[in-house]
C-alpha positions, -999 to 999 in steps of 0.1 A, spaced: 620 709 597 613 679 575 622 680 538 600 674 509 630 660 489 624 623 500 588 626 492 596 640 457 620 611 452 594 586 463 567 601 441 591 599 411 601 563 418 566 551 423 554 568 391 581 549 372 567 516 385 531 526 377 541 534 341 559 501 338 527 483 349 506 504 326 529 495 297 518 459 301 481 469 294 472 467 258 453 497 243 424 473 236 423 462 273 427 497 288 390 502 296 382 465 300 371 454 334 383 420 345 351 415 364 318 433 365 324 450 398 361 456 393 379 486 378 397 487 344 432 500 342 418 533 328 395 536 358 424 531 382 444 559 364 413 582 365 410 575 403 447 582 409 443 615 390 413 625 411 430 617 444 462 634 436 444 665 423 422 666 454 452 663 478 472 690 460 443 714 459 435 706 495 471 713 505 470 746 486 437 756 503 450 747 538 482 766 533 463 798 526 453 801 562 473 799 595 476 763 608 448 753 631 457 737 664 449 700 665 450 682 698 475 654 703 447 629 705 432 640 672 467 638 656 468 601 662 461 581 630 465 547 615 498 541 598 497 555 563 518 525 551 485 507 550 476 527 519 499 505 498 485 472 512 459 454 489 448 431 517 419 452 526 397 463 497 380 495 503 355 515 482 367 550 475 346 578 491 352 598 459 329 587 431 348 580 398 345 609 373 339 590 340 348 622 320 384 614 329 383 581 310 398 580 276 425 567 254 455 552 272 482 576 261 461 607 266 452 595 302 488 587 310 500 621 296 474 639 317 485 619 348 521 629 340 513 666 338 494 664 371 525 648 387 547 676 374 524 701 390 525 682 423 563 680 422 565 717 414 541 725 443 562 704 467 594 721 455 579 755 462 572 743 498 608 732 505 615 761 528 582 759 546 573 737 576 543 717 565 539 697 598 514 721 614 490 720 584 466 691 584 432 678 576 414 645 582 417 615 558 385 595 556 402 563 566 436 571 583 426 601 605 443 635 607 474 638 585 498 666 581 509 677 546 540 656 546 519 626 554 493 634 528 520 635 500 536 603 513 501 588 512 499 598 475 529 577 468 517 547 489 482 550 473 499 548 439 518 517 449 485 501 459 470 508 425 501 498 406 496 464 422 459 465 412 469 472 375 492 442 376 463 421 390 440 434 362 466 425 335 470 390 351 432 385 352 426 396 316 453 372 304 434 342 319 
């Protein structure tokens, strides 16, 4: 049975990088978009919050029922490592909730509290095999719960890069 410990370590390390990148964003630039059709750093953080919350609540919902059989063919998916790559720009299927936008420190505190809940949830699942529980990702295909939480970390890496790009763009 796989362990959630490597996922917890990855989520912790990735979050430290995101916070370092966020530290380089001034409070005045937090909600400033580098271009009209681009996100601000605050919008990136709101998006990360929405995605992590959706995945954790989805995992909780799936775990309340016996795992459903998914054929081998339907378990084939794109490599989730692509979630960290910024080479392909995709529009999120989840519309941004503007009510999550706010002051930088408040948003980062809220994001930190959400991560603590995610880590607690995963720690509670240490003795449970999460491989049989799955649901489809809109881009990658059917993922099991281990893959979903690895995807949270990879997705955060992608958006940490985006925050660095925003900072660089605003400095020009």
